[in-house]
C-alpha positions in Angstrom: 0.0 0.0 0.0 1.1 3.4 -0.8 0.4 6.3 1.6 -1.5 9.2 0.3 0.9 12.1 -0.2 0.3 14.9 2.3 0.8 18.6 1.7 4.1 20.0 2.9 2.7 23.5 3.3 3.1 25.4 6.5 0.9 27.8 8.4 2.5 30.7 6.6 1.3 29.4 3.2 -2.3 29.4 4.2 -4.4 31.9 2.4 -6.6 34.3 4.4 -10.3 33.3 4.3 -13.0 35.9 4.7 -15.6 35.1 7.4 -18.9 33.8 6.2 -21.8 36.2 6.7 -24.8 34.6 8.2 -28.2 36.2 8.2 -29.4 37.4 11.5 -25.9 37.7 13.0 -24.7 40.9 14.6 -21.8 42.6 12.8 -19.6 45.0 14.9 -18.4 47.1 12.0 -21.7 48.2 10.4 -23.2 50.2 13.2 -26.7 51.4 12.6 -27.9 48.8 10.1 -31.2 47.2 10.8 -31.1 43.5 11.4 -27.4 43.0 11.8 -25.9 46.4 12.2 -25.7 47.1 16.0 -22.7 45.7 17.8 -24.9 45.0 20.8 -28.4 44.5 19.4 -29.3 42.8 16.1 -32.6 44.5 15.7 -31.3 48.1 15.5 -32.6 49.1 19.0 -30.5 51.1 21.4 -28.2 49.0 23.7 -29.2 48.5 27.3 -25.9 47.5 28.7 -23.4 49.8 30.6 -21.2 49.7 27.5 -23.9 51.1 25.3 -24.0 54.6 23.8 -23.1 57.3 26.3 -23.9 61.0 25.9 -21.5 63.6 27.2 -24.1 66.3 27.4 -24.5 69.8 26.0 -21.3 71.3 24.5 -20.1 74.3 26.5 -22.2 73.7 29.6 -22.6 71.6 32.7 -22.3 67.9 32.0 -19.7 68.2 29.3 -16.6 66.1 29.4 -14.2 67.7 30.5 -16.3 70.0 32.7 -17.0 73.4 31.2 -18.4 76.2 33.4 -22.0 77.0 32.7 -24.3 79.9 33.6 -24.6 79.1 37.3 -20.8 79.1 37.8 -20.6 82.4 35.8 -23.3 84.0 37.9 -21.7 82.8 41.1 -18.3 84.2 40.1 -19.6 87.6 39.1 -21.7 88.1 42.2 -18.8 87.1 44.5 -16.3 89.5 42.8 -18.8 92.4 42.7 -19.7 91.9 46.3 -16.0 91.9 47.4 -15.3 95.1 45.4 -18.4 97.0 46.7 -17.8 95.9 50.3 -14.1 96.9 50.1 -15.1 100.4 48.9 -17.8 100.8 51.5 -15.5 99.7 54.4 -12.5 101.7 53.2 -14.6 104.8 52.3 -13.1 104.8 48.8 -14.1 106.9 45.8 -16.9 104.6 44.9 -18.6 105.2 48.2 -18.3 109.0 47.7 -19.9 108.7 44.3 -22.6 106.5 45.9 -23.5 109.0 48.6 -23.6 111.9 46.0 -26.0 110.0 43.8 -28.2 108.9 46.7 -28.5 112.4 48.2 -29.4 113.9 44.8 -32.0 111.3 43.9 -33.9 111.3 47.2 -37.5 112.6 46.7 -37.2 112.9 42.9 -38.0 110.9 39.7 -41.1 109.2 41.2 -44.0 110.2 43.4 -43.5 109.4 47.1 -46.5 107.0 47.1 -45.3 105.0 44.2 -41.8 104.8 45.5 -43.2 103.6 48.9 -45.1 100.8 47.1 -42.0 99.7 45.2 -40.0 99.7 48.4 -42.6 97.6 50.2 -42.2 94.8 47.6 -39.0 94.0 49.5 -40.7 93.4 52.8 -40.9 89.9 54.1 -44.6 90.2 54.5 -44.9 90.5 50.7 -42.0 88.5 49.3 -42.1 85.4 51.5 -45.8 84.5 50.7 -44.9 84.7 47.0 -42.0 82.3 47.5 -44.1 80.1 49.7 -46.8 79.6 47.1 -44.1 78.8 44.4 -42.5 76.2 46.8 -45.8 74.6 47.5 -46.8 74.4 43.9 -43.4 73.0 42.8 -43.6 70.4 45.5 -47.1 69.4 44.5 -46.2 69.2 40.8 -43.0 67.3 41.5 -44.7 64.7 43.7 -47.4 64.2 41.2 -45.0 63.7 38.4 -42.9 61.3 40.4 -46.0 59.3 41.2 -46.6 58.8 37.5 -43.1 57.5 36.9 -42.6 54.5 39.2 -39.0 53.4 39.6 -37.5 56.9 39.2 -35.4 58.5 41.9 -37.6 60.3 44.3 -40.8 58.6 43.1 -42.7 56.8 45.9 -43.0 53.0 45.4 -46.4 51.7 44.6 -48.0 48.4 45.2 -48.4 47.7 41.5 -44.8 48.4 40.7 -43.1 45.1 39.6 -39.5 44.5 40.4 -36.8 45.2 37.8 -35.6 42.0 36.4 -34.8 40.2 33.2 -35.9 36.6 32.6 -34.2 34.3 30.0 -36.6 33.3 27.3 -36.8 29.7 26.4 -35.5 28.9 22.9 -38.2 27.9 20.3 -38.5 24.3 19.2 -36.1 23.2 16.5 -38.7 22.5 13.7 -38.5 23.0 10.0 -39.5 26.7 10.3 -36.9 27.6 12.8 -33.9 25.6 11.5 -32.0 27.6 9.0 -28.8 26.9 7.0 -26.3 29.5 6.0 -26.6 30.0 2.2 -22.9 30.8 1.8 -21.7 27.6 3.4 -23.3 24.6 1.7 -21.7 22.1 4.1 -22.3 24.0 7.3 -24.5 22.5 10.0 -28.0 23.7 10.7 -28.5 26.2 13.5 -31.4 25.1 15.6 -33.5 27.6 17.5 -32.2 30.6 15.4 -35.7 31.9 14.7 -36.6 35.5 13.8 -37.9 36.0 17.2 -34.7 35.0 18.8 -32.7 37.3 16.5 -34.9 40.3 17.2 -34.5 39.9 21.0 -31.0 38.6 21.5 -29.1 38.5 18.2 -29.7 34.8 17.6 -26.7 33.7 19.7 -28.4 31.7 22.4 -31.2 32.4 24.9 -32.5 35.9 24.6 -33.4 38.3 27.4 -36.9 39.5 27.4 -37.7 42.9 28.9 -40.3 42.9 31.6 -42.5 46.0 32.1 -40.4 46.9 35.1 -37.4 47.7 33.0 -39.2 50.8 31.9 -38.4 52.6 35.1 -34.6 52.0 34.8 -34.3 54.6 32.0 -35.1 57.4 34.5 -32.1 56.8 36.7 -30.2 60.1 37.3 -33.2 62.3 37.8 -33.1 64.5 40.8 -35.6 63.9 43.6 -38.8 66.0 43.3 -38.3 67.6 46.7 -34.8 68.9 46.1 -35.6 72.2 44.2 -38.3 73.3 46.8 -36.0 72.5 49.6 -33.1 74.4 48.0 -35.2 77.5 47.6 -36.4 77.4 51.2 -32.9 76.9 52.6 -31.6 79.8 50.4 -34.3 82.1 51.8 -33.4 81.1 55.3 -29.7 82.0 54.7 -30.5 85.6 53.7 -30.7 87.0 57.2 -27.8 84.8 58.3 -25.5 86.4 55.7 -26.9 90.0 55.8 -26.9 90.5 59.6 -23.2 89.9 60.3 -22.1 92.2 57.5 -24.4 95.0 58.7 -23.0 94.6 62.2 -19.4 94.6 61.0 -19.5 97.6 58.7 -22.1 99.6 60.6 -22.7 102.0 57.7 -24.9 105.0 58.6 -28.3 105.5 57.1 -28.9 108.1 54.4 -30.6 111.4 55.4 -34.3 110.6 55.7 -36.8 108.8 58.0 -34.0 106.5 59.4 -31.2 109.1 59.8 -29.0 108.7 62.9 -29.0 104.9 62.8 -26.4 102.5 61.3 -26.2 99.0 59.9 -27.6 99.6 56.3 -25.1 97.7 54.1 -26.1 95.4 52.5 -29.8 96.0 52.1 -31.9 93.2 53.5 -35.0 94.3 51.6 -33.1 94.1 48.3 -31.7 90.7 49.1 -35.0 89.3 50.2 -36.8 90.6 47.1 -34.2 89.3 44.7 -34.0 85.8 46.2 -37.8 85.4 46.7 -38.9 86.5 43.3 -35.9 84.9 41.5 -36.3 81.5 43.2 -40.1 81.6 42.6 -39.4 82.1 38.9 -36.9 79.2 38.8 -39.3 76.9 40.5 -42.2 77.7 38.2 -39.9 77.3 35.1 -38.8 74.0 36.5 -42.3 72.8 36.8 -42.9 73.4 33.1 -40.2 70.8 32.4 -42.1 68.0 34.2 -44.6 67.5 31.5 -46.1 64.1 30.6 -45.5 64.8 27.0 -42.3 63.2 25.7 -39.3 65.4 24.9 -41.0 68.6 25.9 -38.6 71.3 26.8 -39.0 74.6 28.5 -39.7 77.3 26.0 -37.1 80.0 25.7 -39.7 82.7 25.5 -41.0 81.7 29.0 -37.5 81.9 30.5 -36.8 85.3 28.9 -40.2 86.7 30.1 -39.6 85.4 33.6 -36.1 87.0 33.7 -37.5 90.3 32.5 -40.3 90.4 35.1 -38.0 89.5 38.0 -35.4 92.1 36.9 -38.1 94.9 36.6 -39.5 94.1 40.0 -36.1 94.1 41.7 -35.0 97.3 40.0 -38.3 98.9 41.2 -37.6 97.7 44.7 -34.1 99.2 44.6 -35.3 102.5 43.2 -38.0 102.8 45.8 -35.5 102.1 48.6 -33.2 104.8 47.4 -35.8 107.4 46.6 -37.5 107.0 50.0 -34.2 107.4 51.8 -34.1 103.9 53.3 -30.8 102.9 51.7 -27.8 104.1 49.6 -27.5 102.7 46.1 -24.5 100.5 47.0 -26.6 99.0 49.8 -29.0 97.7 47.2 -26.2 96.5 45.0 -24.7 94.5 47.9 -28.0 92.9 48.6 -28.4 91.9 45.0 -24.9 90.3 45.0 -25.6 88.2 48.1 -28.9 87.0 46.7 -27.2 86.2 43.4 -24.8 83.9 45.2 -27.7 82.0 46.7 -29.7 82.0 43.5 -26.8 80.4 41.6 -27.0 77.5 44.0 -30.8 77.2 43.4 -30.2 77.4 39.7 -27.8 74.5 39.8 -30.5 72.4 41.5 -33.5 73.4 39.4 -31.7 73.3 36.1 -31.2 69.7 35.0 -28.4 68.7 32.7 -29.3 67.0 29.4 -27.0 64.2 30.2 -29.2 63.2 33.1 -32.5 63.6 31.4 -34.7 60.6 30.8 -34.3 59.0 27.4 -37.7 58.4 25.9 -37.7 55.0 24.2 -40.7 53.1 23.0 -41.6 49.9 24.9 -41.3 46.7 23.0 
């Protein structure tokens, strides 16, 4: 007997063979194609694993990688710098204080009628500003709790008796019958793949038992949302910090009152009325604008026109309060500016809480 001659070729002589493409298999290099384009899902749906698509957030704002300062940080920095400069000029009796006293003495009793100036100054009283903020806090808390109750499984949402646990259950493979057994067309001698039905490919890529999503997985998309009670609590704490910050500075500087009904007393820098009005009305506007984001409609965003209108109204009211305080002889102009700076520092913290980053927003995906 003669032995069959064997090939003397080595591994280096082997020719490269392209992989055989099988229908229903996931390809990692054709991202986005339906049926076999997603590297994680073979049906084109977004991946649900931690290695799935990740969003870095809005360019040029909070949530961007690497961090980029946004509007709250800018507001905080400007208010702190301006407050330091004004306080230094008032304490050192610098040229800015001399100009301030000259403007305040010349504007007293002019520009507006005394009755109108008194009404504007009264808008900074705690008896007027605090009820406005209290109503906004109550409304924001009610809306936030109501919205959290509609979205079970979210952070801050109360658990309900009908909320099923979050779990994934392996689906049993279909029977290997003639309808589910397929053969690769490009490989005539390949073995049949049992259980590789269209249903298995649509759910798990056709590579074994698939994972079926239960209705409870729907709540997992909302992870990262802030608790509903955090914005109202932040506004209330900021309002409580106003007298705690204003009183020590007044005692330390002991600036005399301008000529007028309160002449002969001291402790007027910064203005508590200006700080109270700015924080109360500003925080109320932020809470109400935040409530407009919690809408049941998907992908609904706060209109830009509403934000601009709220900012204009708050600015006009606070300017009116400051003008009334100066015209009635209750404060110097720099006293009002110092109160605005302190309230701006606190408002920046409230703004960071009430403004949600797009990276943390809930992704609306249809249930399947």
